N, C-alpha and C positions, 0 to 999 in steps of 0.2 A: 420229765422233759429233758431234752438233750442240749448241752452247751459245750463249747470247745474251750479247754483250759490248757494253756501253753502247748497248743497243738494236738492235744488229745481229747477225744470225745469223752464226755462225762454225763452220767444220768444224775439229775438233781430233782429235788421236790419242786413243784410248782409254787410260785410266791417266795422263793428263796431270795434273800438279800445278798449283796456282795459280802457284807460283814459275816453273815451266817455261813456263807461258802468258805471264807477264810478260817473261821473258827472250826468248821467241820474238817478242813484240811490240816489243822494244826499250825496255821501260819500266823505269825505275829503281825497284826494289821498295822501297827505303828511303824514297822520297818519294811512294809511292803507297799510298792507302787502298783496300782492296778490300771491296766488299760482295758477299757470296754469298747468293743467295736471301733478301735482305732482313736478313741478319745480318753485321755488320762483323767481319772476321777480324783477329786480332792478326798482327803481322808474323812472329811465331814459327810460326804455323800455316800460312803460305804453302807451305813445303816438304813438309808432311805432309798437306795437304788435296788430295785427288784429285777431279777434276771428274767429274761424272756426266751422262749425256745429259739435255738439257733444263734444265740449270742456267742461272741468270741472274746475271751478274756486272755490277757498276758499278765502274769504276776511276776514281779521282779522284786527280790528282797535286797534291801540296801544293807551293805556290810561295811562297817568302818574298821579302820585299822592303821597301823602305823609301823 
């Protein structure tokens, strides 16, 4: 099925969770904010949120420094 991640179409398996998508992309879930269809998800929801065809995600990695 197709979803859009950071403005790019991506083919993913049906039933994929946000957590699995992040893992497949090699993204650190603890340092990433996910917006799904214009709604920010809590980190706790990543494992229980299943993607659907046409979903749009924005992934933003939080970087600290000084």
